[in-house]
C-alpha positions as CSV (number, residue, x, y, z in Angstrom):
1,M,109.3,47.6,65.9
2,N,111.1,46.2,68.9
3,R,109.6,44.2,71.8
4,R,109.6,47.2,74.1
5,T,107.7,49.5,71.8
6,L,105.3,46.7,70.8
7,S,104.7,45.9,74.5
8,L,103.9,49.6,75.3
9,V,101.6,49.8,72.3
10,L,99.7,46.8,73.5
11,L,99.9,47.4,77.2
12,L,98.3,50.8,77.4
13,P,95.1,50.0,75.6
14,F,94.9,46.6,77.3
15,L,95.2,48.3,80.7
16,G,92.3,50.5,79.7
17,L,90.2,47.5,78.6
18,T,91.0,45.8,81.9
19,A,90.0,48.8,83.9
20,W,86.7,49.1,81.9
21,A,86.0,45.4,82.4
22,L,86.6,45.7,86.1
23,M,84.4,48.8,86.4
24,N,81.6,47.1,84.6
25,G,81.7,43.6,85.9
26,G,84.1,43.5,88.7
27,I,86.6,40.7,89.2
28,M,83.9,38.1,89.3
29,G,82.6,39.3,85.9
30,I,86.0,38.6,84.4
31,L,86.4,35.3,86.2
32,N,82.9,34.1,85.2
33,T,83.6,34.3,81.5
34,Y,84.7,30.6,81.5
35,Q,81.2,29.3,82.4
36,T,80.3,28.8,78.7
37,P,82.0,26.3,76.4
38,G,83.4,29.2,74.3
39,G,84.5,31.1,77.4
40,A,86.2,28.0,78.8
41,Q,88.0,27.5,75.5
42,V,89.3,31.1,75.5
43,F,90.3,30.8,79.2
44,V,92.3,27.5,78.5
45,D,93.8,29.1,75.4
46,L,95.0,32.0,77.5
47,I,96.6,29.7,80.1
48,I,98.4,27.7,77.3
49,S,99.6,30.9,75.7
50,L,100.9,32.3,79.0
51,I,102.7,29.0,79.8
52,L,104.4,29.0,76.4
53,L,105.4,32.7,76.9
54,L,106.8,31.9,80.4
55,T,109.1,29.2,78.8
56,F,110.7,32.1,77.0
57,L,110.5,34.7,79.7
58,V,112.1,32.8,82.5
59,P,115.4,32.0,80.7
60,H,115.4,35.5,79.2
61,A,115.0,37.1,82.6
62,R,117.8,34.9,84.0
63,A,120.1,35.9,81.1
64,H,119.5,39.6,81.8
65,N,119.8,39.4,85.6
66,R,116.2,39.9,86.3
67,N,114.2,37.9,88.9
68,P,112.2,35.4,86.8
69,W,110.0,34.3,89.7
70,L,108.6,37.8,90.2
71,W,107.4,37.7,86.6
72,V,106.0,34.2,86.9
73,A,104.0,35.2,90.0
74,L,102.8,38.4,88.4
75,T,101.8,36.5,85.2
76,L,99.8,34.0,87.3
77,G,98.0,36.9,89.0
78,L,97.7,39.4,86.3
79,G,97.8,37.4,83.1
80,S,99.1,39.1,80.0
81,I,99.7,42.4,81.8
82,A,102.8,41.0,83.5
83,P,104.7,39.8,80.3
84,L,103.8,43.1,78.6
85,L,105.2,45.0,81.6
86,Y,108.3,42.8,81.6
87,F,109.2,43.7,78.0
88,A,108.1,47.3,78.4
89,T,110.5,47.7,81.3
90,A,113.4,46.0,79.5
91,R,116.7,47.9,79.7
92,G,118.5,48.9,76.5
93,G,119.0,46.0,74.1
94,E,117.6,43.5,76.6
95,A,114.2,43.0,74.9
């Protein structure tokens, strides 16, 4: 399975989960999850994972003539949704 297909397979249910979380808890419900030690650990783990992912995504975007800073900004605002969208929208053999 290539990155594009995998990204689409992950993105669609994750968007549904995100919509469900927003409908049931709002943005503050999502942001307040770090108030417990376990929640803080998961939040920091997500940040570390996204930083590591961006160290791959930025040079990849440059090599394929895509604006890397758009994807960095989207990742900072949307979390995992942005890298999943990046790979889901890859052209041809780009991913």
